[in-house]
Structures are given as structure tokens and as C-alpha cells.
Residue, then its C-alpha position, 0 to 999 in steps of 0.5 A: m500499500a502506498e503512503l503519502v509523505p507531505f512536506a509538513v510536520p509530521t503529527d499522526s500518532d502512528k509516525t511517533l515512538l516513545v522510548w523508555e528506560l533509557s540509561s543516562g550517557p556519559t553527556a547530554e550529547d551522547l544521550h541525544n545522538s545515541p537514539f538518533t543514530e539507532f533509529s535513523h537506520f529505519g528512515l529519515l527522522y523529523s526529531v528526536r527529543v529526550f526527557p529525564n524521568a519524573a522525580v518519582s520514578r527512577p533515575g533515567f530518560c525516555a525519548i519521543i522520536k518522530f518519523y516522516p512515513a508511519r511505515d518506517a516508524r512500524r519498522a523501527q518499533k518491531a526491530c528495536d523494542r526490548k533490544q539493548l541497542f545502544q546501552k547494556s539494558p533493553v529499551k521499550v519501544r512503543l508506537g502511538t496508536r491513538h488518533r485525535a479527534v480534532q485534526h489540526q492544520a498541517l504545519a509546513l516544513n522550513s526550507f532546510q527540513c524540505q531540502e533534507l526530505a527532498h534530498y532523502y528521497f529524490g537524491f542530491n542530484g534529482w531536484s533543483k531549483r531557480i529563482i523566478k523573481l527577487q523584488e524589493l518592496s521596501d521604499l528605503e532607497e527612496r526615503e534616503n534620497e529625500d530630505i525628510v527622514a522616517p523614524l527608524q522604527k518604522q523603516s524596514l527592508k522587505f523583499f518578494c521572492a518567487i521560486e521553482v523546484l524542479l523534478p526532471s525525473y518525475e517531469c514535475s515543477s512547482a512554483g512558490a512565493g514568499v515575502a520577508e521583512e527585516p527592521v533596519h537600525q542604521l544609526e544604532e548599528g553602524p553603516l555596515s548593518f544596512p548591507m547585512e540586513r538587506k542580505t538577510a531580508q533576501k535570504l528569508a524571502i528565498q527561504k520562505a518561497l522555497s518552503d512554499a514550493f515544496q508545500k504543493l508537492l506530495i511524495v508518494v512512497l510505493e510498497s516497492r519503496k519506489i517513489a512517485v510525486a503528486y502535485r496538489p496546488s490547492e492544498e492549505i498548509v499554514d504559512v507566514r505570508s499573507e495573500e494581500e502582500l503578494h497580490d498582483l506582484i507576480q503570477v507564476s504558472c505551476v507546470s505538472w506533467k504528471q498529475s496522476c503521479q501526484g512548532e508542535e506539542e507532544y501528547l503521551s495520550d497518543f500512545s496505546l500501551e496495553e501490554d506493560k503496566f508502567r509509570l510514565p515519566k514526567l515530561d517537563 
């Protein structure tokens, strides 16, 4: 059975593992890296979060691990439950099985996470991006040529970016747009701050546009582990840009030749743990 992997924060309980009875490592970094290294063998991880046990429990830690596809989470649970893995004593691994009555709107991945997911499924050379337009929307330069100087707190750099993600092997492309605004404090931080803040605003606009372009793509993982791509331009995903800011700026046609290949919170109530009775560690 095929599984759909969107470029969005995974929230389904069947993509989440609870790992407990973890022993403390030599350092906090080792305690985080050990589960990450072990479970990343089963697929790309969205997050690994390690928590100390509650004070009333025996010393130790637990971890919440999120995968992108539920299939990888199931494989990891079956292979790792009651195994020693990276420590002398066995760990317990459970898969979330309960479904929430309220379905929350999907949260978009940031540009770095989108690229990480694309690299994993398409390969480093399997996709590319090109900037269609990078336009400054702020009027700072015009203000500098005038005798009247606006208050510093009202000055800002605003850039609009339109970008296209290309998937040649799947004969598919997706366009996205983003707007970023950065405040400018030239007199307070010195003359070199303006070009730095300008570069930062441009970078943020490009990152938002790239994330927006990926939101319109859907990875289809087939039973054979082969990959297909679906294009979904009308999908609603939470984004930081407003439609008013982008209106009438640019119109980009989204091309898809193969249409047929088309800050979260953790809730321990997602887990159904009927086999073992134990005291869940308190997550501070």
C-alpha cells in the first residue's frame, strides 16, 4: 500500500515512537545522539526529543521520536523493542496508535527541512531550484534620497521572492512565493548593518518561497519503496506570508506533466500501551 509523505510537520501518532528505560549517557549530547543514530537506520527522522524521568521514578530518560512515514516508524518499533541497542539494558519502544478527535491544520516544514526531505527521497541531484524573481518592496532607498527621514522604528527592508522547484525525473515542477521583512537600525548599529540586513531579508524571502514551493508537492512512497510525486496546488498549509502582500506582484504558472503521480506539542495520550503497565515519566 502506498503512503503519502507531505512536506509538513508529521503529527500522526502512528509516525511517533516512545522509547523509555534509557540509561544516562556520559554527556547530554551522547544521550541525544545515540537514539538518533540507532533509529535513523530505519528512515529519515523529523525529531528526537529526550526527557528526564519524573522525580518519583527511578533515574533515567525517555525519548519521543518522530518519523516522516508511518511505515518507517513501524519497522523501527518491531526491530528495536526490548533490545539493548546502544546501552547494556534493553529499551522499550511503543508506537502511537490513538487518533486525535480534532485534526489540526498541517504546519509547513521550513526550507532546511524541505531540502533534507527532498535529498533523502529524490537524491542530491534529483531536484533543483531556480529563482524566478527577487524584488525589493521596501521604499528605503527612496527615503534616503529625500530630506525627510522617517522614524527608525518604521524603517524596514521587505523582499518578495518567487522560486521554482524542478523534478526532472518525475517531469514535475512547483512554484512558490514568499515575503520577508527585516527592520533596519542604521544609526544604532553602524553603516555596515544595512547591507547585512538587506542580505538577510533576501535570504529569508528565498527560504519562504522555497518552503512554499515544496508544500505543493506530495511524495508517494510505494510498497516497493519506489517514489512517485503528486502535485497539489490547492492544499492548505499554514504559512507566514499573507495573500494581500503577494497580490498583483507576480503570476507564476505551475507546470505538472504527471498530475496522476501526484512548533508542535507532544501528547503521551497518543500512545496505547496495553502490554506493559508502567509509570510514564513526567515531561518537563
